[in-house]
C-alpha positions in Angstrom: 79.1 -22.4 -3.7 77.7 -25.3 -5.7 79.5 -27.7 -8.0 77.1 -26.6 -10.7 77.9 -22.9 -10.2 81.5 -23.4 -9.3 81.7 -25.4 -13.3 79.9 -23.0 -15.1 82.1 -20.1 -13.4 84.5 -22.0 -14.5 84.3 -22.8 -17.6 82.8 -18.8 -18.4 86.3 -18.0 -17.1 87.9 -20.6 -19.8 85.9 -18.9 -22.5 86.8 -14.9 -22.0 90.4 -15.6 -21.0 90.8 -18.5 -24.8 93.4 -17.5 -27.2 90.5 -16.7 -29.6 88.2 -14.1 -28.1 91.8 -12.0 -26.4 93.1 -11.9 -30.2 89.8 -10.9 -31.4 89.7 -8.2 -28.9 93.5 -6.6 -29.5 92.1 -7.2 -33.0 88.5 -4.5 -32.5 91.2 -2.6 -29.9 93.6 -2.4 -33.0 90.8 -1.5 -35.9 89.6 1.2 -33.7 93.2 2.7 -32.6 93.8 2.6 -37.4 90.7 4.4 -37.2 88.7 1.8 -39.3 85.7 2.5 -37.5 85.9 6.2 -39.6 84.6 3.9 -43.1 83.5 0.7 -41.9 80.9 -0.9 -39.1 81.1 -4.2 -38.0 77.8 -4.6 -36.2 75.8 -6.7 -37.9 72.9 -6.7 -39.1 73.2 -4.4 -42.2 71.7 -1.1 -41.6 71.1 0.4 -44.9 67.7 1.3 -46.0 67.9 3.4 -48.5 69.6 4.1 -50.9 71.0 7.4 -49.1 71.8 5.4 -46.3 74.2 3.0 -48.9 75.2 6.7 -50.1 76.1 8.1 -47.4 79.4 5.1 -46.8 82.4 6.0 -47.0 83.4 2.1 -47.4 82.3 -1.1 -47.3 80.4 -2.9 -44.2 82.4 -5.1 -42.2 80.3 -7.2 -40.3 80.1 -10.2 -42.2 84.0 -10.3 -43.4 84.2 -13.9 -41.0 82.4 -14.9 -43.4 83.3 -13.4 -46.9 87.3 -13.3 -46.5 89.9 -15.5 -46.7 91.8 -15.7 -43.8 95.3 -15.6 -45.4 94.7 -12.9 -48.0 92.5 -10.5 -45.7 95.8 -10.4 -43.8 97.7 -9.4 -46.3 95.9 -6.7 -47.8 96.2 -4.9 -44.6 99.7 -4.7 -44.1 99.7 -3.8 -48.2 96.3 -2.4 -49.8 95.9 -2.3 -53.2 92.9 -1.5 -55.4 90.1 -4.1 -55.3 87.5 -1.2 -56.9 88.6 0.6 -60.2 86.8 3.4 -59.1 86.2 5.4 -55.6 83.4 3.2 -52.9 79.8 4.4 -54.9 81.2 7.0 -57.3 80.9 5.8 -60.7 83.3 8.8 -62.0 85.7 9.4 -59.4 88.7 6.7 -59.6 89.9 4.9 -57.0 93.1 6.8 -55.2 94.0 3.8 -53.9 95.0 6.0 -51.1 93.8 3.1 -48.4 96.0 2.8 -44.8 98.5 0.4 -44.5 98.5 -0.9 -41.3 102.1 -2.3 -39.9 102.1 -6.3 -39.7 101.7 -6.6 -36.1 98.1 -4.5 -36.2 97.3 -6.2 -39.5 97.3 -9.8 -37.7 95.2 -8.7 -35.5 92.8 -6.6 -37.4 92.6 -10.1 -38.8 91.9 -11.8 -36.2 89.3 -9.1 -35.5 87.8 -9.5 -38.8 87.5 -12.7 -38.7 85.5 -13.2 -35.7 82.9 -11.9 -37.6 80.4 -14.3 -38.8 77.2 -14.9 -40.6 75.1 -18.0 -40.1 73.7 -17.9 -43.2 76.7 -19.0 -45.4 77.3 -22.5 -44.8 80.5 -24.1 -45.1 81.8 -26.9 -47.4 78.9 -26.2 -49.8 81.8 -24.9 -52.7 84.4 -25.9 -54.3 86.6 -23.9 -56.5 86.1 -24.6 -60.0 86.5 -23.4 -63.7 83.0 -25.6 -64.7 82.2 -24.8 -67.9 78.4 -24.2 -66.8 79.1 -21.8 -64.3 81.4 -20.0 -67.6 78.9 -20.3 -69.1 75.6 -18.7 -66.7 78.5 -16.0 -65.7 79.3 -15.2 -69.4 76.0 -15.6 -70.9 73.1 -15.3 -68.5 74.4 -12.7 -66.0 75.3 -9.3 -66.8 78.0 -9.3 -64.6 80.8 -8.2 -67.4 79.0 -4.7 -67.3 80.3 -3.6 -63.6 83.4 -6.5 -62.5 86.5 -6.9 -64.4 87.3 -10.7 -64.5 89.6 -13.4 -66.2 88.9 -15.1 -69.0 92.0 -17.0 -69.7 94.9 -14.7 -69.9 92.8 -11.7 -70.7 91.1 -9.3 -68.0 87.9 -8.5 -69.2 84.4 -6.1 -67.7 83.4 -3.6 -66.3 84.9 -0.7 -63.7 81.9 -0.2 -62.0 81.8 -2.9 -59.1 84.8 -4.1 -57.0 86.8 -6.2 -59.4 86.1 -10.3 -60.1 90.2 -10.7 -60.6 91.9 -13.1 -57.6 88.3 -13.3 -56.0 89.0 -16.8 -55.4 91.9 -16.1 -53.3 90.1 -13.1 -51.7 86.6 -14.5 -51.2 85.6 -17.4 -49.6 83.8 -19.3 -52.2 81.0 -20.4 -49.9 80.1 -17.2 -49.5 80.2 -16.7 -52.9 77.0 -18.4 -52.9 75.1 -17.1 -50.3 75.8 -13.5 -51.4 74.0 -15.4 -54.4 71.8 -16.8 -52.7 70.6 -14.3 -50.0 71.3 -10.8 -51.3 69.2 -8.7 -48.8 71.3 -10.0 -45.5 73.9 -8.5 -46.4 73.1 -5.5 -49.4 69.7 -4.9 -48.5 69.9 -1.3 -50.4 70.9 -4.2 -53.5 72.9 -1.8 -56.8 73.2 -4.9 -58.9 70.7 -8.1 -60.2 69.2 -10.4 -58.0 69.1 -13.4 -59.2 67.2 -15.5 -56.6 64.8 -16.2 -58.3 66.3 -16.4 -61.6 68.5 -18.4 -61.3 68.1 -22.1 -60.3 69.8 -23.1 -56.5 72.6 -25.3 -58.8 73.1 -22.6 -61.5 74.3 -20.5 -58.1 76.5 -23.3 -57.4 77.8 -23.7 -60.5 78.3 -19.7 -60.9 79.7 -19.7 -57.1 82.5 -22.3 -57.9 83.3 -20.3 -61.0 84.0 -17.0 -59.4 85.6 -18.7 -57.1 88.7 -20.3 -59.6 89.2 -16.9 -60.6 93.0 -16.7 -58.7 94.7 -13.3 -60.7 98.1 -13.3 -61.8 
């Protein structure tokens, strides 16, 4: 074997046995063992083509989880899940029973490793910093109908609707850069939209302001 092939083979072995890949592999196994795939899919891109496809889902897609969630929140939530939605997934009538299975501490760590390895190149790192910017707040409250479906923090009060996932504590849960990517390129993540599309209505700068504002919601 010539030197080039030997070097290439060595690099492949090193990559395959790296701690990060080993952790993700173990997490994928734990994801399957715990039955997470019964409700969530992890292979992108988005599968939904019609509203029927969306309504057939039992839980949200996770193929871009590593770009969407903050790791500390994700691992803690997997071991001690609390409802993010007031209503049951894909329902406007049934309340969320809060019965999501809790993982053991070890499995939560491994599954978090796996989910954080699932990313989207649409999310550009370092674009957004959490900040309760007055303009972002104004746009969120006056120009966007977010409060019709989402609970959010308004000083010490919680306001808003119940049909969408709560934004209370969104800054702990969501990667600020994903919030911007979701507002900017929504069909990448949700090809069948069940909420307004703001691209073309809000300017790119306004969407940055709103993303910073939502990322400032820290909850309790």
